[in-house]
C-alpha positions, 0 to 999 in steps of 0.5 A, a space after each residue: 386224606 382219611 378214608 371215609 366211606 360212610 353212606 356209600 354203596 358197594 355195587 361193584 369194586 369199579 366204584 372204589 379207588 385202590 386206597 379204598 379197597 385197601 382200607 376195607 381189607 385193613 379194616 377186615 383184618 382189624 375186625 377179625 382180630 377183635 373177634 378172635 380175641 372174643 370181643 363183641 362190639 357195638 359199632 352197628 348198635 341201633 342199625 337195621 339191615 335187610 337181606 334180600 335173596 333171590 338166589 340160594 345162599 350159605 356163606 353170604 347170608 350167614 356172613 351178613 347175619 353174623 357180622 351184623 349181630 357181632 356189632 349189635 345190628 338187627 337183621 331181617 331176612 326177606 325172601 317172600 317180598 312183593 318186589 318185582 311182582 306186585 311192587 316195582 323195584 323202585 317203590 320197594 327201595 323207597 319203602 325199605 329205605 324208610 325202615 332200614 339203614 342198609 340193604 343187601 341184595 343177592 340175585 340175578 340182575 346187576 340192574 336190580 341192585 343198582 336200582 335199589 341203591 339209586 332209590 333207597 337213600 341208604 347203602 346197598 351191598 351187592 351179595 352177588 349178581 349174574 355180572 359181579 360178586 364184589 364181597 367175595 373178592 374182598 375175602 379172596 384178597 384178604 386170604 391171599 394177604 394172610 398167606 404171603 409176605 408180599 403185597 398184592 401188587 406182587 401176586 400172580 393170581 390165576 383164575 381157571 375155568 369159566 372166564 365170563 362168570 360173575 366171580 371171574 369178572 369181579 376178580 379181574 376188576 379187583 386185580 386191575 384196581 390193586 396192581 396184580 398180575 391177573 390171568 384167566 385161563 379158560 376155553 376161548 368160548 368162555 373168555 370174558 366179555 371184550 367190553 369188560 376186558 377192554 375197560 379193565 385193561 385201561 384200569 390196569 394201566 393206571 395201577 401197574 396191573 397186568 390182565 392176561 387171557 389164555 386157553 393154554 394151561 402153561 400160563 399157570 407157571 409161577 402162579 401164587 394163587 390158583 382159583 376156580 369156580 363151579 362149571 355151572 352158575 345158578 340158572 345154567 343147569 341145562 348147560 351142564 353137558 356142554 360145560 363138561 366138554 369145554 371145561 374138563 381139561 381145565 379141572 384143577 388137579 395135582 398135575 396143574 398145581 405142580 405145573 405152577 412150579 411154586 411150592 407155596 402156591 395156594 388154592 382158592 374157591 368161592 364155594 360151593 364146590 363139586 369135588 366129590 359125589 357127596 351132593 345131589 348135583 355131584 352124584 347126578 353128574 357122576 351117574 350120568 357122565 361118570 365124573 366123580 369130581 368136576 372143577 377141582 379134584 378132592 385131592 387138591 381141595 383137601 390138600 395143604 394148598 387149599 385155603 378155601 375154608 379160611 377164605 369162607 370165614 373171611 367172607 364174614 370179616 370182610 362183609 362186616 368191614 363193608 357194613 361198618 365202613 359204609 354205615 358208620 364210617 
């Protein structure tokens, strides 16, 4: 039966079947090939899209804007709105749903993006919340597919670092849906929530996936993918000293890459990354704690194993696929 996602929201990959996720990945590849050939499109001609951002952004904002413009849509970037201040989220959703064909939200609460979807009457896309980051995972999995001649259900995917942040959650959800061997390597204090872990292990059983959690770095052996994220998520800056103590042993360095015993392993990171001291935060951490690199060393970040900029580009192609699929079908 043909896949039709028209009118659907992307709030979390929990809401999508494995076949629907694969459809989005295949559509992403088609749209990427189209752009590489220099072809512009009109798949979203006449569509109006609004982007709501509570959190700062580079990739998500640019990906949504370029993806929309490539296919003929118009975009409003909305930051200074009344939402949640002088106007409820429910009322804002009902207003924006009268003006726009689709709404993107990047912010703090998962509840907010769910409320927008419930009341707006148009597709809503989760650009990141504290709990989930589904558009990132589509880009990650697309990048994996581009680098291996085997399906995702034959991939061992290892996430290292803060095991209870939004990216770790989203990756676990996606891996459980697509039958992957997914491992989180993290200090016990930062293991994912038991509720999500139980839910995703049940999902994994349906799709022949495997979900493992460990605090032992030896769990990276045989990994096809090593993935990490920043040690401090947005809004957690006051916890930096605590996180450094917990996560320094889990830094992705060349010794850890070699520990996989896989010469074809790739390194992924959702970005931004603190792999040097060329950012304000990176420099401040270096001055205060003597740490020139945090979650990944510059050696790994700039190595042949790193596919982080392919991954960043794929944010745009996968987001374009989500908009085309849910607005046009």
